[in-house]
C-alpha positions as CSV (number, residue, x, y, z in Angstrom):
1,M,92.8,113.7,110.1
2,K,92.0,113.3,113.8
3,K,88.4,114.4,113.2
4,L,88.1,111.7,110.4
5,L,89.4,108.9,112.6
6,G,87.2,110.0,115.5
7,L,84.2,110.1,113.2
8,L,84.7,106.6,112.0
9,A,85.1,105.2,115.6
10,L,82.1,107.2,116.8
11,T,80.0,105.9,113.9
12,A,80.9,102.3,114.6
13,S,80.3,102.7,118.4
14,V,76.9,104.3,118.0
15,S,75.8,101.8,115.4
16,N,76.6,98.8,117.5
17,L,75.2,100.4,120.7
18,A,71.9,101.2,118.9
19,L,71.6,97.7,117.6
20,A,72.3,96.2,121.0
21,E,69.7,98.4,122.8
22,S,67.0,97.6,120.3
23,G,67.5,93.9,121.0
24,E,68.9,93.2,117.5
25,Q,72.0,91.1,117.1
26,D,73.1,92.5,113.7
27,T,76.7,93.8,113.9
28,L,78.9,96.0,111.8
29,K,82.0,93.9,110.9
30,N,84.1,96.6,109.2
31,I,83.9,100.0,107.5
32,Y,86.3,101.7,105.2
33,F,86.9,105.0,103.5
34,S,89.3,106.1,100.8
35,T,89.9,109.3,98.9
36,E,92.3,109.8,96.0
37,F,93.3,112.6,93.6
38,R,94.5,111.5,90.1
39,H,96.3,113.6,87.5
40,T,96.7,112.2,84.0
41,A,99.0,113.6,81.3
42,T,100.2,112.6,77.8
43,D,102.6,114.1,75.2
44,K,100.6,116.6,73.2
45,S,103.4,119.0,72.5
46,R,104.3,117.6,69.1
47,E,101.9,117.8,66.1
48,K,102.7,114.2,65.0
49,S,103.6,112.6,68.3
50,N,100.5,110.4,68.3
51,E,100.5,111.1,72.1
52,L,103.5,108.8,72.6
53,G,106.3,109.3,75.0
54,L,106.8,110.5,78.6
55,A,104.5,113.4,79.1
56,G,105.7,115.3,82.1
57,F,103.1,117.1,84.2
58,R,103.2,120.4,82.3
59,K,100.0,122.3,81.7
60,A,100.0,121.6,78.0
61,N,100.1,117.8,78.6
62,T,97.3,117.5,81.1
63,V,94.5,115.2,79.9
64,A,92.3,115.0,83.0
65,V,92.1,115.3,86.8
66,K,89.8,113.1,88.9
67,W,88.8,113.0,92.5
68,R,87.6,109.6,93.7
69,N,85.9,108.9,97.1
70,I,84.8,105.5,98.3
71,V,82.9,104.4,101.4
72,G,82.0,100.7,102.1
73,G,81.5,98.1,104.7
74,D,80.2,94.7,105.8
75,L,77.3,93.9,108.1
76,N,76.5,90.6,109.8
77,L,72.7,90.1,109.8
78,S,72.4,87.6,112.6
79,D,68.6,87.7,112.9
80,E,68.2,87.1,109.2
81,G,69.9,83.7,109.1
82,N,73.5,85.0,109.5
83,L,73.3,86.7,106.1
84,G,76.0,89.3,105.3
85,L,75.3,92.7,103.7
86,R,78.2,94.2,101.7
87,F,78.1,97.7,100.4
88,N,80.4,99.9,98.4
89,F,79.6,103.5,97.2
90,Q,82.0,105.2,94.8
91,N,81.9,108.8,93.6
92,D,84.1,110.1,90.7
93,Q,84.4,113.8,89.9
94,E,86.4,114.2,86.7
95,A,87.4,117.2,84.6
96,E,88.9,116.7,81.2
97,K,91.5,119.3,80.2
98,K,92.3,121.1,77.0
99,Y,95.3,123.5,76.8
100,N,94.7,127.0,75.4
101,A,98.0,127.8,73.7
102,V,97.0,131.5,73.2
103,E,96.3,132.2,76.8
104,H,98.7,129.6,78.1
105,K,96.3,127.9,80.5
106,N,94.3,124.7,80.9
107,E,90.6,124.9,80.2
108,K,87.9,122.3,81.1
109,S,86.6,120.6,78.0
110,N,84.2,118.4,79.9
111,Q,83.2,117.8,83.5
112,T,81.3,114.8,84.9
113,Q,80.2,113.2,88.2
114,T,79.8,109.4,88.3
115,W,78.2,107.2,91.0
116,E,79.0,103.5,91.1
117,N,77.3,101.6,93.9
118,D,77.4,97.9,94.7
119,I,75.1,96.4,97.4
120,A,74.8,92.7,98.0
121,L,73.3,90.2,100.4
122,Y,75.5,87.1,100.8
123,K,75.7,83.8,102.6
124,D,79.0,82.1,103.5
125,I,79.1,78.3,103.3
126,T,82.2,76.2,104.0
127,I,82.5,72.7,102.7
128,G,85.8,71.2,103.7
129,A,88.6,73.3,102.1
130,L,86.1,75.0,99.8
131,D,84.7,78.4,100.8
132,T,81.5,79.3,99.0
133,K,79.8,82.7,99.0
134,W,76.3,83.1,97.5
135,D,75.5,86.6,96.4
136,L,72.3,88.5,95.5
137,G,73.4,92.0,94.5
138,W,72.7,95.2,92.6
139,L,75.3,97.2,90.7
140,Y,74.3,100.7,89.8
141,K,76.2,103.2,87.6
142,S,75.1,106.7,86.7
143,T,76.9,109.8,85.1
144,H,75.7,113.4,85.0
145,G,77.3,116.6,83.7
146,A,78.9,118.6,86.5
147,G,80.3,122.1,87.2
148,N,80.0,124.3,84.1
149,Y,78.7,121.3,82.2
150,K,75.6,120.6,84.4
151,A,73.5,121.5,81.4
152,Q,74.5,118.2,79.8
153,G,72.2,116.6,82.5
154,H,71.9,112.9,82.7
155,L,74.5,111.1,80.5
156,G,73.8,107.5,81.2
157,T,72.7,104.9,83.7
158,S,73.1,101.1,84.0
159,N,71.7,98.6,86.5
160,E,72.8,95.0,87.0
161,I,71.0,92.5,89.2
162,Y,73.2,89.5,89.8
163,T,73.0,86.3,91.8
164,G,75.2,83.2,92.0
165,P,78.0,81.5,93.9
166,T,81.7,82.3,94.3
167,F,84.0,79.3,95.1
168,T,87.3,79.9,96.8
169,F,90.0,77.4,97.9
170,K,93.7,77.7,98.8
171,V,96.5,75.3,97.9
172,F,100.2,75.9,98.7
173,N,99.5,79.5,99.7
174,Q,97.7,80.2,96.4
175,S,94.1,81.3,96.2
176,I,91.9,80.1,93.3
177,Q,88.5,81.6,92.8
178,T,85.6,80.9,90.5
179,K,82.5,83.1,90.3
180,A,79.3,82.2,88.3
181,Q,76.4,84.6,88.2
182,L,73.1,85.1,86.4
183,V,72.5,88.8,85.4
184,Y,69.6,91.0,84.4
185,F,70.7,94.4,83.2
186,D,69.4,97.6,81.6
187,Q,71.4,100.5,80.2
188,S,70.9,103.9,78.7
189,G,73.1,106.8,77.4
190,N,76.8,106.2,77.7
191,K,76.5,103.1,79.9
192,S,77.1,99.6,78.6
193,A,76.7,97.2,81.6
194,D,79.5,95.2,79.8
195,N,77.4,95.0,76.6
196,A,79.2,95.5,73.3
197,W,77.1,98.6,72.7
198,E,76.3,101.6,74.9
199,G,72.7,102.6,75.5
200,K,73.0,105.5,73.1
201,D,73.9,103.1,70.3
202,F,70.4,101.7,70.3
203,A,67.6,103.4,68.4
204,R,65.6,103.9,71.6
205,G,68.6,105.2,73.5
206,K,68.2,102.4,76.0
207,V,67.9,98.6,76.2
208,S,67.6,95.8,78.7
209,G,68.5,92.1,78.6
210,W,70.0,89.2,80.5
211,G,73.4,87.5,80.7
212,F,75.8,85.7,83.0
213,N,79.3,86.2,84.4
214,L,82.0,83.6,84.7
215,D,85.0,85.0,86.4
216,L,88.2,83.1,87.2
217,A,90.9,84.5,89.5
218,N,94.2,83.2,91.0
219,D,96.6,85.0,93.3
220,G,99.4,84.1,95.6
221,T,102.8,84.9,97.1
222,I,105.9,84.2,95.2
223,F,108.2,85.0,98.1
224,E,108.1,86.8,101.4
225,N,111.3,87.4,103.5
226,R,113.6,90.1,104.7
227,A,113.9,91.4,101.2
228,G,110.2,92.2,101.1
229,N,107.4,90.3,99.4
230,L,106.4,89.6,95.8
231,G,102.9,88.6,94.9
232,Y,101.0,87.9,91.6
233,Y,97.4,87.9,90.4
234,V,95.5,86.7,87.4
235,G,91.9,87.6,86.5
236,L,89.8,86.2,83.6
237,K,86.4,87.7,83.2
238,H,83.8,86.4,80.7
239,H,80.5,88.4,80.7
240,F,77.9,87.3,78.3
241,R,75.2,89.9,77.4
242,D,72.1,89.5,75.3
243,A,70.0,92.6,74.6
244,K,67.7,92.5,71.6
245,G,67.0,95.8,69.9
246,K,67.7,97.8,66.8
247,L,70.8,99.9,66.7
248,T,71.1,103.4,65.3
249,T,72.7,101.8,62.2
250,G,69.4,100.0,61.5
251,K,70.9,96.6,62.3
252,E,69.7,94.3,65.1
253,A,72.0,93.9,68.1
254,G,73.0,90.4,68.9
255,S,74.6,88.7,71.9
256,S,78.2,89.3,72.9
257,V,80.8,88.3,75.4
258,Y,83.0,90.8,77.1
259,L,86.5,89.4,77.8
260,D,88.8,91.1,80.3
261,Y,92.0,89.3,81.0
262,V,94.4,90.8,83.6
263,A,97.8,89.6,84.9
264,G,100.1,91.5,87.2
265,A,102.6,91.3,90.0
266,T,103.4,93.6,92.9
267,Y,106.6,93.9,94.9
268,N,106.6,95.6,98.4
269,T,109.8,96.6,100.1
270,P,110.4,95.7,103.8
271,S,108.5,98.1,106.1
272,F,110.6,100.6,108.1
273,A,108.6,102.3,110.9
274,G,105.5,101.8,108.8
275,L,107.0,103.2,105.6
276,Y,107.3,101.0,102.5
277,G,107.9,101.2,98.7
278,L,106.1,99.3,95.9
279,I,106.5,98.4,92.3
280,N,103.6,97.0,90.2
281,T,103.4,95.8,86.7
282,E,100.2,94.8,84.9
283,N,98.8,93.9,81.5
284,E,95.1,94.0,80.6
285,W,93.5,92.8,77.4
286,E,89.9,93.6,76.6
287,K,87.5,92.5,73.8
288,H,83.8,92.3,72.9
289,T,83.3,89.2,70.7
290,A,80.5,91.0,68.7
291,V,82.8,93.7,67.6
292,H,86.1,93.4,65.7
293,G,89.2,94.7,67.5
294,Y,90.6,94.8,71.0
295,K,92.3,97.0,73.5
296,N,95.5,96.2,75.4
297,T,97.0,98.2,78.3
298,F,100.4,97.7,79.8
299,G,101.4,99.6,82.9
300,V,104.1,100.0,85.5
301,W,103.5,101.7,88.9
302,T,106.0,102.9,91.4
303,G,105.2,104.4,94.8
304,F,105.5,104.5,98.5
305,G,103.1,104.5,101.5
306,Y,102.7,104.4,105.2
307,K,100.7,101.9,107.3
308,K,99.7,102.3,110.9
309,D,97.4,100.1,113.0
310,I,95.7,101.8,115.9
311,D,94.0,99.9,118.7
312,L,90.7,101.4,119.7
313,P,88.1,100.2,122.2
314,V,85.8,99.2,119.3
315,G,88.4,97.6,117.1
316,T,91.5,98.1,115.0
317,L,91.9,101.2,112.8
318,N,94.2,101.0,109.8
319,V,95.6,104.2,108.3
320,N,97.3,104.0,104.9
321,P,98.3,107.1,102.9
322,V,99.8,106.3,99.5
323,L,101.6,108.1,96.7
324,K,101.9,106.4,93.3
325,Y,103.3,107.4,89.9
326,K,102.5,105.4,86.8
327,I,105.7,105.7,84.8
328,V,104.4,103.5,81.9
329,D,100.9,103.2,80.6
330,K,100.8,102.1,77.0
331,Q,97.2,101.8,75.6
332,T,96.9,100.1,72.2
333,E,93.5,99.9,70.5
334,V,92.7,98.1,67.3
335,K,89.4,98.9,65.5
336,Y,87.8,97.9,62.2
337,N,85.5,100.0,60.0
338,N,82.5,98.8,58.0
339,V,84.6,97.6,55.1
340,G,86.9,95.5,57.3
341,E,89.9,97.9,57.3
342,S,91.7,98.0,60.6
343,T,93.3,101.0,62.4
344,K,95.7,100.7,65.3
345,K,96.4,103.5,67.7
346,T,98.8,103.5,70.6
347,K,98.7,106.1,73.4
348,E,101.0,106.6,76.3
349,V,100.0,108.4,79.5
350,N,101.5,109.1,82.9
351,E,99.5,109.3,86.1
352,L,100.1,110.6,89.5
353,R,97.9,109.4,92.4
354,V,97.8,110.7,96.0
355,G,95.4,109.0,98.3
356,L,94.4,108.0,101.8
357,N,92.8,104.7,102.9
358,V,91.2,104.3,106.3
359,A,89.6,101.0,107.5
360,L,88.1,100.0,110.8
361,D,87.8,96.3,111.7
362,L,85.4,96.0,114.7
363,K,85.7,93.6,117.5
């Protein structure tokens, strides 16, 4: 732990010193790192359970384990017109599990490694009470087989080039945000770039097109006092995608809008010597307008964490280990077949997450 904190501080110091000595005025504003282990389980012990009910983290109920690592930060490019450079690199290593009832052990049924990188130049403009951020960015996603499944090779890649403004203003301690972006995208394999179809659903195994994003968000504090604090958030995403091409079914793909509506609330207990508890509840509804059906996920998280701010010569270091347990995660999916018949399946999972977040805000 001490080595990690020292490495972050040393990296920031050397970066700023090198920039200063070279005569450049570009500065690193902040840098962050997080690592998290996830264990997901569902009830698979009964033949007709439909994977419903509390699972318990027994071997027979394990669905998957995932290790997620994220590194990101923000640069101020003073010599380039005070532009900002935002970056976020995310790596997921996931192993799906299947229980061998004969040998009484879990076996990996699939293993993948996924990169999701988001890099953007931006410009902040303030007009009265309205904060505007103009972005020009690139979102990259790629998945490969890993471990014993490296032979699967490349499984899919997507690229999204986006540009447009984000408007933010606050009223009565509530934040309201609107994001509008033009998007060029391409996709292959198992990636969709928010299109209704994955790349492998097209006859060529890949496709490209254009679209736009219109995202609305609202969050705020309901109360904050000696009893803790309660906040809420709402997100409404509308991602239009148009990629012309023939599907493997022989039909031509049309345009579609991906809808992703999220609403949730989080309660944090009062902090005692840096320790705190939390409860979060959230509902997410997803749909592609070009495809009949939808998916709805309702979840409840509990957990606790520890926060500590450490003053360093270069800035303030925040350390935040967190343990969370998802006691409710009910996933309902409705699909329609070619003759219009619908099927509805509900699945319940539990998830345990153990993670560490470290952030350094530079002076």
